N, CA, C and O of each residue as an XYZ file, in Angstrom:
420
protein
N      -7.760     -1.792      8.605
C      -6.855     -1.803      9.736
C      -5.422     -1.876      9.226
O      -5.133     -2.592      8.268
N      -4.527     -1.131      9.870
C      -3.122     -1.078      9.471
C      -2.250     -1.361     10.689
O      -2.453     -0.790     11.761
N      -1.278     -2.252     10.508
C      -0.282     -2.518     11.538
C       1.076     -2.117     10.999
O       1.393     -2.368      9.836
N       1.886     -1.484     11.861
C       3.239     -1.086     11.476
C       4.224     -1.651     12.487
O       3.962     -1.698     13.689
N       5.365     -2.079     11.960
C       6.398     -2.642     12.824
C       7.759     -2.223     12.295
O       8.000     -2.256     11.088
N       8.648     -1.830     13.199
C      10.013     -1.481     12.804
C      10.933     -2.625     13.169
O      10.997     -3.040     14.326
N      11.638     -3.129     12.185
C      12.632     -4.165     12.403
C      14.026     -3.601     12.258
O      14.205     -2.398     12.065
N      15.015     -4.474     12.352
C      16.406     -4.049     12.262
C      16.729     -3.485     10.881
O      17.410     -2.466     10.766
N      16.237     -4.155      9.828
C      16.591     -3.775      8.464
C      15.476     -3.104      7.676
O      15.715     -2.576      6.590
N      14.239     -3.120      8.219
C      13.117     -2.589      7.437
C      11.927     -2.264      8.330
O      11.800     -2.766      9.446
N      11.069     -1.416      7.803
C       9.761     -1.173      8.394
C       8.782     -2.090      7.667
O       8.933     -2.333      6.469
N       7.781     -2.599      8.382
C       6.763     -3.459      7.782
C       5.397     -2.819      8.019
O       5.086     -2.388      9.129
N       4.595     -2.765      6.971
C       3.219     -2.284      7.079
C       2.315     -3.394      6.579
O       2.519     -3.923      5.486
N       1.318     -3.747      7.374
C       0.327     -4.745      6.987
C      -1.043     -4.074      6.952
O      -1.486     -3.488      7.939
N      -1.705     -4.167      5.804
C      -3.013     -3.551      5.616
C      -4.043     -4.662      5.417
O      -3.941     -5.434      4.463
N      -5.031     -4.750      6.306
C      -6.104     -5.733      6.146
C      -7.058     -5.220      5.080
O      -7.681     -4.171      5.247
N      -7.170     -5.963      3.981
C      -8.010     -5.545      2.857
C      -8.643     -6.769      2.199
O      -8.339     -7.079      1.047
N      -9.525     -7.471      2.925
C     -10.153     -8.651      2.336
C     -11.100     -8.268      1.202
O     -11.714     -7.201      1.228
N     -11.210     -9.138      0.218
C     -12.106     -8.891     -0.903
C     -11.477     -8.136     -2.050
O     -12.117     -7.944     -3.084
N     -10.244     -7.705     -1.893
C      -9.534     -7.011     -2.960
C      -8.682     -8.004     -3.739
O      -8.425     -9.112     -3.269
N      -8.251     -7.608     -4.917
C      -7.271     -8.355     -5.705
C      -6.010     -7.499     -5.781
O      -6.066     -6.289     -5.559
N      -4.888     -8.113     -6.090
C      -3.645     -7.337     -6.109
C      -3.695     -6.212     -7.139
O      -3.013     -5.201     -6.974
N      -4.491     -6.370     -8.201
C      -4.618     -5.324     -9.215
C      -5.405     -4.110     -8.712
O      -5.371     -3.053     -9.342
N      -6.107     -4.247     -7.593
C      -6.939     -3.164     -7.059
C      -6.142     -2.136     -6.265
O      -6.679     -1.089     -5.902
N      -4.860     -2.419     -5.988
C      -4.059     -1.536     -5.143
C      -3.180     -0.607     -5.968
O      -2.750     -0.937     -7.074
N      -2.929      0.558     -5.397
C      -1.993      1.520     -5.976
C      -1.134      2.042     -4.833
O      -1.653      2.519     -3.824
N       0.180      1.949     -4.995
C       1.123      2.478     -4.013
C       1.964      3.530     -4.701
O       2.471      3.318     -5.803
N       2.109      4.676     -4.036
C       2.844      5.783     -4.632
C       3.710      6.451     -3.578
O       3.251      6.741     -2.473
N       4.969      6.692     -3.929
C       5.886      7.437     -3.060
C       6.106      8.792     -3.706
O       6.571      8.891     -4.841
N       5.762      9.837     -2.958
C       5.879     11.188     -3.496
C       6.119     12.156     -2.345
O       5.415     12.119     -1.336
N       7.105     13.012     -2.500
C       7.424     14.054     -1.514
C       7.569     13.502     -0.094
O       7.088     14.106      0.865
N       8.228     12.360      0.032
C       8.470     11.792      1.353
C       7.269     11.129      1.990
O       7.280     10.868      3.193
N       6.230     10.849      1.214
C       5.029     10.186      1.724
C       4.733      8.933      0.906
O       4.935      8.904     -0.308
N       4.253      7.907      1.588
C       3.776      6.697      0.937
C       2.253      6.728      1.004
O       1.674      6.815      2.087
N       1.605      6.656     -0.161
C       0.146      6.617     -0.215
C      -0.274      5.244     -0.720
O       0.163      4.787     -1.776
N      -1.123      4.607      0.055
C      -1.662      3.284     -0.287
C      -3.151      3.476     -0.542
O      -3.872      3.989      0.314
N      -3.606      3.065     -1.713
C      -5.038      3.168     -1.999
C      -5.511      1.888     -2.665
O      -4.735      1.161     -3.286
N      -6.790      1.635     -2.522
C      -7.390      0.456     -3.118
C      -8.789      0.770     -3.579
O      -9.505      1.550     -2.951
N      -9.176      0.158     -4.680
C     -10.511      0.378     -5.229
C     -10.981     -0.925     -5.865
O     -10.312     -1.472     -6.742
N     -12.131     -1.418     -5.421
C     -12.679     -2.661     -5.954
C     -14.181     -2.513     -6.137
O     -14.870     -1.934     -5.297
N     -14.669     -3.038     -7.229
C     -16.109     -3.035     -7.460
C     -16.512     -4.413     -7.970
O     -15.722     -5.131     -8.583
N     -17.763     -4.754     -7.695
C     -18.269     -6.062     -8.091
C     -19.743     -5.927     -8.438
O     -20.495     -5.223     -7.764
N     -20.135     -6.603     -9.483
C     -21.547     -6.636     -9.868
C     -21.962     -8.099     -9.916
O     -21.293     -8.937    -10.520
N     -23.072     -8.379     -9.270
C     -23.570     -9.741     -9.201
C     -25.013     -9.740     -9.672
O     -25.806     -8.902     -9.243
N     -25.361    -10.672    -10.553
C     -26.718    -10.715    -11.083
C     -27.237    -12.144    -11.036
O     -26.572    -13.076    -11.489
N     -28.436    -12.305    -10.481
C     -29.123    -13.594    -10.449
C     -30.391    -13.479    -11.272
O     -31.165    -12.537    -11.101
N     -30.606    -14.431    -12.162
C     -31.824    -14.423    -12.977
C     -32.579    -15.725    -12.775
O     -31.993    -16.800    -12.650
N     -33.870    -15.595    -12.747
C     -34.770    -16.735    -12.664
C     -35.930    -16.447    -13.612
O     -35.981    -15.373    -14.211
N     -36.819    -17.345    -13.749
C     -37.959    -17.127    -14.646
C     -38.828    -15.959    -14.196
O     -39.418    -15.266    -15.026
N     -38.908    -15.741    -12.897
C     -39.832    -14.727    -12.397
C     -39.169    -13.461    -11.852
O     -39.858    -12.480    -11.572
N     -37.853    -13.468    -11.698
C     -37.211    -12.267    -11.137
C     -35.782    -12.129    -11.642
O     -35.165    -13.073    -12.137
N     -35.288    -10.902    -11.490
C     -33.874    -10.593    -11.725
C     -33.386     -9.796    -10.529
O     -34.030     -8.834    -10.110
N     -32.257    -10.193     -9.983
C     -31.689     -9.476     -8.837
C     -30.269     -9.067     -9.190
O     -29.458     -9.890     -9.613
N     -29.983     -7.788     -9.010
C     -28.631     -7.260     -9.231
C     -28.116     -6.652     -7.940
O     -28.828     -5.934     -7.239
N     -26.884     -6.951     -7.649
C     -26.235     -6.367     -6.479
C     -24.920     -5.746     -6.919
O     -24.174     -6.326     -7.707
N     -24.654     -4.574     -6.405
C     -23.416     -3.856     -6.694
C     -22.694     -3.610     -5.381
O     -23.313     -3.275     -4.372
N     -21.404     -3.776     -5.403
C     -20.621     -3.390     -4.225
C     -19.402     -2.608     -4.707
O     -18.843     -2.884     -5.768
N     -19.013     -1.641     -3.913
C     -17.899     -0.773     -4.255
C     -17.137     -0.467     -2.979
O     -17.715      0.038     -2.016
N     -15.861     -0.763     -2.962
C     -15.015     -0.506     -1.801
C     -13.823      0.332     -2.232
O     -13.216      0.087     -3.274
N     -13.502      1.317     -1.419
C     -12.342      2.158     -1.702
C     -11.726      2.627     -0.379
O     -12.427      2.813      0.615
N     -10.419      2.812     -0.389
C      -9.732      3.370      0.772
C      -8.451      4.040      0.318
O      -7.948      3.782     -0.775
N      -7.933      4.904      1.176
C      -6.655      5.561      0.922
C      -6.027      5.929      2.259
O      -6.690      6.481      3.137
N      -4.743      5.618      2.405
C      -3.997      5.978      3.611
C      -2.651      6.529      3.192
O      -2.052      6.043      2.233
N      -2.167      7.539      3.900
C      -0.853      8.131      3.613
C       0.001      8.099      4.871
O      -0.491      8.270      5.986
N       1.286      7.878      4.665
C       2.240      7.804      5.759
C       3.473      8.624      5.404
O       3.940      8.587      4.265
N       3.999      9.360      6.370
C       5.270     10.062      6.189
C       6.385      9.036      6.325
O       6.399      8.234      7.258
N       7.310      9.072      5.388
C       8.419      8.120      5.421
C       9.605      8.695      6.185
O       9.943      9.866      6.011
N      10.239      7.889      7.026
C      11.468      8.335      7.675
C      12.549      8.548      6.616
O      12.488      7.964      5.534
N      13.524      9.377      6.929
C      14.579      9.699      5.970
C      15.438      8.488      5.604
O      16.043      8.466      4.532
N      15.497      7.487      6.476
C      16.380      6.351      6.208
C      15.697      5.229      5.416
O      16.244      4.129      5.333
N      14.522      5.476      4.833
C      13.859      4.469      4.006
C      14.348      4.584      2.570
O      14.430      5.680      2.018
N      14.673      3.437      1.969
C      15.065      3.385      0.557
C      13.783      3.359     -0.276
O      13.210      2.292     -0.500
N      13.345      4.496     -0.723
C      12.080      4.603     -1.453
C      12.033      3.792     -2.733
O      10.959      3.344     -3.133
N      13.173      3.592     -3.390
C      13.213      2.848     -4.645
C      13.130      1.336     -4.444
O      12.909      0.602     -5.408
N      13.304      0.860     -3.214
C      13.330     -0.580     -2.959
C      12.114     -1.085     -2.199
O      12.138     -2.209     -1.696
N      11.060     -0.301     -2.099
C       9.849     -0.713     -1.390
C       9.190     -1.867     -2.145
O       9.072     -1.826     -3.370
N       8.765     -2.889     -1.415
C       8.114     -4.054     -2.008
C       6.750     -4.255     -1.372
O       6.546     -3.945     -0.199
N       5.803     -4.787     -2.174
C       4.457     -5.070     -1.671
C       3.993     -6.416     -2.198
O       4.220     -6.758     -3.359
N       3.336     -7.177     -1.321
C       2.757     -8.475     -1.695
C       1.375     -8.568     -1.066
O       1.153     -8.106      0.053
N       0.452     -9.173     -1.804
C      -0.916     -9.340     -1.306
C      -1.224    -10.833     -1.217
O      -1.113    -11.557     -2.207
N      -1.611    -11.286     -0.031
C      -1.949    -12.692      0.176
C      -2.939    -12.815      1.323
O      -2.805    -12.146      2.347
N      -3.927    -13.671      1.142
C      -4.899    -13.994      2.194
C      -5.580    -12.758      2.788
O      -5.828    -12.701      3.992
N      -5.883    -11.769      1.937
C      -6.608    -10.590      2.397
C      -5.765     -9.538      3.092
O      -6.305     -8.583      3.650
N      -4.437     -9.699      3.066
C      -3.544     -8.747      3.736
C      -2.490     -8.256      2.736
O      -1.818     -9.052      2.081
N      -2.363     -6.933      2.634
C      -1.321     -6.314      1.822
C      -0.112     -6.092      2.723
O      -0.190     -5.346      3.698
N       1.011     -6.743      2.396
C       2.243     -6.654      3.184
C       3.242     -5.784      2.440
O       3.625     -6.093      1.311
N       3.662     -4.703      3.070
C       4.583     -3.751      2.455
C       5.869     -3.727      3.269
O       5.842     -3.600      4.493
N       7.003     -3.853      2.567
C       8.312     -3.804      3.209
C       9.035     -2.548      2.751
O       9.207     -2.320      1.554
N       9.458     -1.735      3.715
C      10.187     -0.501      3.436
C      11.604     -0.670      3.985
O      11.833     -0.444      5.173
N      12.561     -1.066      3.132
C      13.922     -1.307      3.615
C      14.608     -0.033      4.097
O      14.415      1.050      3.545
N      15.404     -0.196      5.129
C      16.167      0.934      5.671
C      17.521      1.023      4.973
O      18.116      0.011      4.602
N      17.984      2.236      4.807
C      19.344      2.443      4.310
C      20.298      2.207      5.471
O      19.989      2.541      6.615
N      21.444      1.638      5.180
C      22.438      1.438      6.226
C      23.034      2.791      6.583
O      22.986      3.729      5.788
N      23.587      2.882      7.765
C      24.114      4.163      8.245
C      25.117      4.765      7.280
O      25.157      5.982      7.100
N      25.935      3.913      6.653
C      26.943      4.438      5.733
C      26.380      4.692      4.333
O      27.101      5.185      3.466
N      25.099      4.363      4.094
C      24.475      4.582      2.790
C      23.664      5.873      2.719
O      23.079      6.180      1.680
N      23.624      6.617      3.794
C      22.836      7.847      3.771
C      23.369      8.772      2.689
O      24.578      8.978      2.584
N      22.482      9.324      1.894
C      22.950     10.197      0.829
C      23.631     11.449      1.383
O      23.185     12.047      2.362
N      24.696     11.810      0.740
C      25.436     13.009      1.138
C      24.990     14.137      0.233
O      25.056     14.035     -0.992
N      24.549     15.181      0.833
C      24.101     16.344      0.059
C      25.084     17.466      0.303
O      25.292     17.902      1.435
N      25.683     17.924     -0.776
C      26.608     19.044     -0.656
C      25.858     20.315     -1.020
O      25.100     20.367     -1.989
N      26.094     21.332     -0.211
C      25.433     22.615     -0.412
C      26.493     23.640     -0.781
O      27.464     23.838     -0.051
N      26.298     24.284     -1.913
C      27.268     25.290     -2.314
C      26.964     26.609     -1.607
O      25.806     26.948     -1.362
N      28.001     27.325     -1.294
C      27.875     28.609     -0.635
C      27.867     29.681     -1.696
O      28.764     29.725     -2.539
N      26.880     30.539     -1.671
C      26.753     31.605     -2.674
C      27.098     32.939     -2.083
O      27.048     33.954     -2.778
């Protein structure tokens, strides 16, 4: 589950991902898109005199979002706590918008 909220200074994305560790996540900004992915695996083995039980679990997900032009892609921050990945996408101030000059040929 993903929640998104726009604030005055930043966009906030919260991703519910219980059972993951912070090392299981990968965040990538490319071509104006933010891709959030996670991959976790676990192997559990119980042994007794008469039996052996092995359990494997594997979880993976990937989500992509188009970023608004006013997001500072270099300043995106992510924190993982209590099963929720919290991502902050700071907005550029109105006077910080990059100026692109186009030459006339």
